[in-house]
C-alpha positions as CSV (number, residue, x, y, z in Angstrom):
1,M,3.7,-9.4,30.9
2,P,2.0,-12.3,32.6
3,C,-0.7,-14.1,30.6
4,T,-2.8,-15.3,33.5
5,L,-5.3,-13.6,35.7
6,S,-5.1,-13.7,39.5
7,T,-7.8,-15.7,41.3
8,Q,-9.8,-14.9,44.4
9,R,-8.9,-16.6,47.7
10,G,-11.1,-19.7,48.4
11,A,-12.0,-20.3,44.8
12,R,-12.8,-23.9,44.0
13,P,-10.1,-25.9,42.1
14,A,-12.2,-26.1,38.9
15,E,-12.5,-22.3,39.0
16,E,-8.8,-21.9,39.6
17,T,-8.0,-24.1,36.6
18,A,-10.2,-22.0,34.4
19,A,-8.8,-18.8,35.7
20,D,-5.2,-19.9,35.5
21,K,-5.6,-20.2,31.8
22,G,-6.6,-16.5,31.8
23,W,-6.1,-14.5,28.6
24,S,-4.0,-17.3,27.1
25,S,-7.1,-19.4,26.7
26,L,-8.9,-16.9,24.4
27,P,-9.9,-18.4,21.1
28,D,-7.9,-17.2,18.1
29,D,-10.7,-15.0,16.7
30,L,-11.0,-13.0,19.9
31,V,-7.2,-12.7,20.1
32,I,-7.2,-11.3,16.6
33,K,-9.9,-8.8,17.5
34,V,-7.9,-7.6,20.5
35,G,-4.9,-7.3,18.3
36,D,-6.8,-5.3,15.8
37,C,-7.7,-2.7,18.5
38,L,-4.1,-2.5,19.7
39,L,-2.6,-2.3,16.2
40,A,-4.9,0.2,14.6
41,D,-2.0,2.4,13.7
42,N,0.3,-0.4,12.6
43,D,2.6,0.4,15.6
44,I,5.3,-2.3,15.3
45,Y,6.3,-2.0,18.9
46,S,2.7,-2.5,20.2
47,H,2.6,-5.5,17.9
48,M,5.7,-7.1,19.3
49,N,4.5,-6.4,22.9
50,F,1.2,-8.0,22.0
51,R,2.8,-11.1,20.6
52,A,5.1,-11.4,23.7
53,V,2.1,-11.9,26.1
54,C,2.0,-15.7,25.6
55,P,2.6,-18.5,23.0
56,S,-1.0,-18.8,22.0
57,W,-1.3,-15.1,21.2
58,R,2.0,-15.4,19.2
59,S,0.6,-18.4,17.3
60,A,-2.7,-16.7,16.5
61,T,-1.0,-13.7,15.0
62,N,1.7,-15.6,13.2
63,E,-0.4,-17.6,10.8
64,A,-1.3,-16.6,7.3
65,K,-5.0,-16.3,8.0
66,P,-7.5,-13.5,7.6
67,G,-7.1,-10.9,10.3
68,C,-3.5,-11.6,11.1
69,F,-1.3,-8.6,11.4
70,Q,-0.4,-7.2,8.0
71,P,1.1,-3.7,7.6
72,S,-1.2,-1.3,5.9
73,K,0.0,2.2,7.0
74,W,3.7,1.9,6.3
75,A,5.5,3.1,3.1
76,L,8.8,1.8,1.9
77,L,10.8,5.0,1.4
78,D,14.2,3.7,0.5
79,R,16.0,0.5,-0.2
80,H,19.8,-0.1,-0.3
81,D,20.5,-3.8,-0.8
82,N,19.0,-5.4,2.4
83,V,18.5,-2.2,4.4
84,L,14.9,-0.8,4.1
85,T,13.6,2.5,5.4
86,F,9.9,2.7,6.3
87,V,7.6,5.5,7.5
88,N,4.3,5.1,9.3
89,V,2.0,7.5,7.5
90,E,-0.3,7.9,10.6
91,T,2.2,8.2,13.4
92,G,5.2,9.7,11.6
93,Q,7.4,6.9,13.0
94,F,10.5,6.1,10.9
95,L,12.0,2.6,11.0
96,V,15.2,1.2,9.4
97,K,15.4,-2.5,9.1
98,N,18.3,-4.7,7.9
99,I,16.8,-7.9,6.5
100,P,19.5,-10.4,5.5
101,L,16.8,-12.8,4.2
102,L,16.4,-10.6,1.1
103,R,19.7,-12.0,-0.2
104,K,17.9,-15.3,-0.9
105,Y,15.3,-13.8,-3.2
106,F,14.8,-11.4,-6.2
107,F,13.3,-8.1,-5.0
108,V,10.2,-7.4,-7.1
109,G,8.5,-4.5,-5.3
110,A,6.4,-3.4,-2.3
111,T,2.8,-2.9,-1.6
112,G,1.5,0.5,-0.5
113,G,1.2,-0.8,3.0
114,G,4.7,-2.1,3.4
115,M,4.6,-5.8,2.4
116,I,7.6,-6.9,0.2
117,I,7.1,-8.8,-3.0
118,L,9.9,-11.3,-3.8
119,E,10.6,-14.1,-6.2
120,E,12.5,-17.3,-5.8
121,P,15.9,-17.0,-7.6
122,T,15.5,-20.4,-9.4
123,P,12.8,-21.6,-11.8
124,P,9.9,-21.7,-11.6
125,N,10.5,-18.4,-9.7
126,Q,7.5,-18.7,-7.4
127,V,6.3,-15.5,-5.7
128,R,6.8,-14.8,-2.0
129,V,5.3,-12.0,0.1
130,L,7.3,-10.9,3.1
131,N,6.0,-9.1,6.2
132,P,9.2,-7.2,7.0
133,F,8.0,-6.5,10.6
134,T,7.2,-10.1,11.7
135,G,9.3,-12.1,9.2
136,L,6.2,-14.1,8.1
137,I,6.5,-15.2,4.5
138,L,3.4,-15.9,2.4
139,R,4.2,-18.5,-0.2
140,F,2.5,-18.6,-3.6
141,K,2.7,-21.5,-6.1
142,A,2.4,-19.2,-9.1
143,S,5.1,-17.3,-10.9
144,L,4.7,-13.8,-12.3
145,P,4.7,-13.6,-16.1
146,T,7.4,-11.6,-17.8
147,I,5.9,-8.2,-17.1
148,G,8.9,-5.9,-17.0
149,W,8.3,-4.7,-13.4
150,V,5.6,-4.4,-10.9
151,S,4.3,-0.8,-10.8
152,E,1.6,-1.5,-8.2
153,A,0.8,-4.3,-5.7
154,A,-1.7,-5.1,-3.0
155,V,-2.4,-8.0,-0.6
156,T,-6.0,-8.7,0.5
157,T,-7.4,-11.3,2.9
158,S,-10.4,-13.8,2.9
159,P,-8.6,-15.5,1.3
160,I,-5.1,-14.0,0.9
161,M,-4.6,-12.8,-2.6
162,L,-1.8,-10.9,-4.3
163,F,-2.8,-8.2,-6.9
164,V,-0.2,-6.7,-9.2
165,V,-0.1,-4.3,-12.1
166,S,2.4,-4.8,-14.9
167,G,4.6,-1.8,-15.4
168,K,5.2,-2.9,-19.0
169,A,1.7,-3.7,-20.3
170,G,-0.5,-2.3,-17.6
171,N,-2.4,-5.6,-17.2
172,I,-3.9,-6.5,-13.9
173,M,-3.0,-9.9,-12.4
174,W,-4.0,-11.7,-9.3
175,A,-3.5,-15.1,-7.6
176,D,-4.0,-16.8,-4.2
177,A,-1.6,-19.0,-2.5
178,D,-2.8,-22.2,-4.3
179,S,-3.2,-20.8,-7.8
180,E,-1.0,-22.5,-10.4
181,H,-0.8,-19.2,-12.3
182,F,-1.9,-15.6,-12.2
183,Q,-5.2,-14.6,-13.6
184,E,-4.8,-11.7,-16.0
185,F,-7.0,-8.9,-17.1
186,G,-5.9,-7.0,-20.2
187,V,-6.8,-3.4,-20.8
188,A,-6.7,-1.0,-23.7
189,Y,-4.0,1.6,-23.6
190,R,-6.3,4.5,-22.6
191,N,-7.6,2.3,-19.7
192,T,-4.1,1.4,-18.4
193,P,-4.4,1.4,-14.6
194,L,-2.1,4.0,-13.0
195,F,-2.7,3.6,-9.2
196,M,-4.0,0.8,-7.0
197,A,-5.5,1.1,-3.5
198,P,-6.9,-1.7,-1.3
199,F,-10.0,-0.4,0.5
200,G,-12.4,-2.5,2.6
201,R,-12.3,-6.1,1.3
202,K,-11.6,-5.0,-2.3
203,V,-8.9,-3.5,-4.4
204,Y,-9.6,-0.4,-6.5
205,L,-7.6,1.0,-9.5
206,S,-7.8,4.2,-11.5
207,D,-7.0,4.5,-15.2
208,Q,-5.6,7.4,-17.3
209,E,-9.1,8.8,-17.8
210,G,-10.2,8.7,-14.2
211,S,-12.4,5.6,-14.4
212,I,-12.5,3.4,-11.2
213,I,-11.9,-0.3,-11.7
214,S,-12.5,-3.1,-9.2
215,F,-13.2,-6.8,-9.0
216,T,-16.7,-8.2,-9.0
217,V,-17.8,-11.6,-7.6
218,T,-19.6,-13.9,-10.1
219,S,-21.7,-15.5,-7.4
220,A,-23.8,-13.4,-4.9
221,T,-23.2,-15.9,-2.2
222,E,-19.4,-15.7,-2.6
223,E,-19.4,-12.0,-1.8
224,H,-20.3,-12.6,1.8
225,S,-18.6,-16.0,2.3
226,H,-15.6,-17.4,0.5
227,R,-14.4,-15.9,-2.7
228,S,-11.6,-17.3,-4.9
229,V,-9.4,-16.4,-7.8
230,Q,-11.9,-18.1,-10.2
231,T,-15.0,-16.3,-8.9
232,I,-13.8,-12.7,-9.3
233,S,-13.3,-10.6,-12.4
234,M,-12.3,-7.1,-13.1
235,A,-14.7,-4.4,-14.4
236,T,-15.2,-0.7,-14.4
237,T,-17.4,0.3,-11.5
238,I,-17.3,4.1,-12.0
239,P,-16.9,5.3,-15.6
240,S,-14.7,8.3,-16.4
241,A,-16.2,11.8,-16.0
242,G,-14.4,12.8,-19.2
243,H,-10.9,13.7,-17.8
244,F,-9.1,13.2,-21.1
245,A,-6.5,16.0,-20.5
246,W,-6.2,15.5,-16.7
247,D,-3.8,13.6,-14.5
248,C,-5.7,11.2,-12.2
249,Y,-4.6,9.8,-8.9
250,L,-6.2,7.3,-6.6
251,M,-5.3,6.7,-2.9
252,R,-6.6,5.7,0.5
253,S,-6.5,8.6,2.8
254,G,-7.7,8.8,6.5
255,G,-10.3,6.1,6.1
256,E,-11.5,7.3,2.7
257,L,-10.8,6.5,-0.9
258,L,-10.0,9.6,-2.9
259,L,-9.6,10.4,-6.6
260,V,-7.7,13.6,-7.4
261,T,-7.7,15.0,-10.9
262,R,-5.5,17.8,-12.2
263,P,-5.7,19.5,-15.6
264,W,-2.6,19.5,-17.7
265,Y,-0.5,22.6,-17.6
266,E,-1.9,24.0,-20.9
267,I,-5.5,23.3,-19.7
268,H,-7.3,25.9,-17.7
269,G,-8.6,24.7,-14.3
270,K,-7.7,23.6,-10.8
271,P,-7.3,20.2,-9.2
272,V,-10.4,18.5,-7.9
273,V,-10.7,16.1,-5.0
274,R,-13.5,13.5,-5.0
275,R,-14.4,10.8,-2.5
276,V,-15.1,7.4,-4.0
277,D,-18.4,6.1,-2.6
278,T,-17.8,2.4,-3.0
279,E,-21.3,1.5,-1.8
280,R,-23.2,3.5,-4.4
281,N,-20.4,3.6,-7.0
282,E,-20.4,7.4,-7.1
283,L,-17.9,10.3,-6.8
284,E,-18.5,13.1,-4.4
285,I,-16.6,16.4,-4.5
286,V,-14.5,17.1,-1.4
287,T,-13.7,20.7,-0.3
288,S,-11.4,19.8,2.6
289,I,-8.9,17.0,3.4
290,G,-8.5,18.1,7.0
291,N,-4.9,17.7,8.3
292,R,-4.0,15.2,5.6
293,A,-1.2,16.0,3.2
294,L,-1.3,14.2,-0.2
295,F,1.9,13.6,-2.2
296,L,1.0,12.6,-5.7
297,G,3.6,11.5,-8.3
298,D,3.8,9.6,-11.5
299,A,4.7,6.3,-9.8
300,K,3.0,6.4,-6.4
301,C,0.6,8.3,-4.1
302,L,1.0,8.9,-0.4
303,S,-1.4,10.3,2.2
304,I,0.1,11.3,5.6
305,D,-1.1,12.9,8.9
306,A,0.6,16.3,8.7
307,N,0.2,16.9,12.4
308,K,2.8,14.2,13.1
309,L,5.5,15.5,10.8
310,Q,7.2,18.9,11.0
311,G,7.5,20.9,7.8
312,I,4.5,19.2,6.1
313,E,1.5,21.4,5.5
314,G,-1.9,19.9,6.3
315,G,-4.8,20.3,3.9
316,C,-2.3,20.5,1.1
317,I,-1.6,18.5,-2.0
318,Y,2.0,18.2,-3.2
319,F,2.1,17.3,-6.9
320,V,5.5,15.8,-8.0
321,D,6.4,15.8,-11.7
322,P,9.5,14.3,-13.1
323,V,11.7,16.3,-15.5
324,V,14.8,15.5,-17.4
325,T,17.8,17.8,-17.0
326,A,20.2,18.9,-19.7
327,D,22.6,16.1,-18.9
328,N,19.8,13.5,-18.9
329,G,19.7,13.4,-15.1
330,R,16.6,13.1,-13.0
331,A,14.9,16.0,-11.2
332,S,11.5,16.9,-10.1
333,L,9.1,19.9,-10.0
334,M,6.8,20.2,-7.1
335,T,3.6,22.3,-7.0
336,T,1.5,22.7,-3.9
337,F,-2.3,23.1,-3.8
338,R,-4.3,24.1,-0.7
339,V,-7.6,22.4,-1.1
340,A,-9.8,24.6,1.2
341,D,-8.4,27.9,-0.2
342,Q,-8.1,26.7,-3.7
343,V,-4.7,28.3,-3.9
344,Q,-1.9,26.8,-6.0
345,D,1.6,27.9,-5.4
346,D,4.3,28.4,-8.0
347,I,6.4,25.5,-9.0
348,I,9.2,24.7,-6.6
349,L,12.4,23.6,-8.4
350,D,14.6,20.9,-7.0
351,L,17.6,23.1,-7.7
352,A,20.3,20.9,-6.0
353,T,19.5,17.9,-8.2
354,M,19.0,19.9,-11.3
355,A,22.4,21.6,-10.9
356,G,24.1,18.2,-10.5
357,G,24.8,18.6,-6.8
358,S,23.7,16.3,-3.9
359,H,21.1,13.8,-4.8
360,Q,20.0,13.5,-1.1
361,P,16.8,15.1,-0.1
362,F,17.0,18.0,2.3
363,T,13.5,18.2,3.6
364,L,10.7,15.7,4.5
365,A,8.7,17.0,1.6
366,Q,11.5,16.0,-0.7
367,V,11.8,12.6,1.0
368,F,8.1,12.0,0.2
369,A,8.5,13.5,-3.3
370,N,11.2,11.0,-4.0
371,Y,9.0,8.2,-2.9
372,C,6.2,9.2,-5.2
373,R,8.3,9.7,-8.3
374,S,10.4,6.5,-8.0
375,I,9.7,2.9,-8.8
376,Y,12.3,1.0,-6.9
377,S,14.6,-0.9,-9.1
378,S,14.1,-4.7,-8.9
379,E,16.1,-7.7,-10.0
380,R,13.2,-8.6,-12.2
381,E,13.4,-5.2,-14.0
382,A,17.2,-5.5,-14.4
383,L,16.8,-9.0,-16.0
384,T,13.9,-8.1,-18.3
385,N,15.2,-4.6,-19.3
386,P,19.0,-4.9,-19.6
387,R,20.8,-1.7,-20.3
């Protein structure tokens, strides 16, 4: 694709010079805005075509700056050594990538949008965040404390920060690229964060009782200009509504932030979906989730556009619960709940796995169920939790 615009015959030399520059002369902020429009669905092919227009566009989208392309709608479904399998939750596109670069690092985990969290293999084991689609590596000075494993992670911009939740202690930690160490926010057991979801310019978490936690900025001027690791702190923004015997799930879904609560099996009641109003810090009951399908497990949550994937029912929540088989194997129970009709189907047994047969999923629903019930093993977990 050429990166210059044609000129009209008879134009003055000065006008020809300006026109010859064409689109390649756009300032970086405008290039990023154009890229945002083209990459609304995180389509990696559109992204690569966009970057191929000319060197200045490639440079503008290859720097670790606010607004540069970062995956937000991809989920890492599977990992075998250096081969990663992703799905775009909006378009239904599957992508398998072999990334030899992973051999140089310890694999720690992945964000809900598709960024890969890594560590240097030698002390001081500094953190790296890899964009698997562009190859861009965000380098952090800090090292993660000994936390067992990363149960949740998110990357934000303005400036770029990495937020992680310890799978061992449940503490929330965050750092920017220049931080010497991670800031840490300890929580009581009953407030242990379960799920993390970046939304807008913030990161939100839910705890075991359904409270919503987010960061606040200590200075009012920082909120709209430049915030830093030192100017933010974690706090409960929406207190629990008393869900002491309910499972609570938080996720970003179709441009909204949703909190789903479900009573335990011995408790009477049905699941409830609420929209998190981040402006007024309120919860609003939702009676329809449109064509979205929500997969909710003990480890992760996933919202997909059911119109793009066959065999997935829109307007439906798939609850995935882990169980232990007689031979200490892993299996899952899956319950579906239609939000608009308030109909909950009987539990679906993963019979093949429970019988000790094939461990490969047979349907797309099982693929997504596996994603939600699994925390991918990492080299960090293997080192800190030897078996």
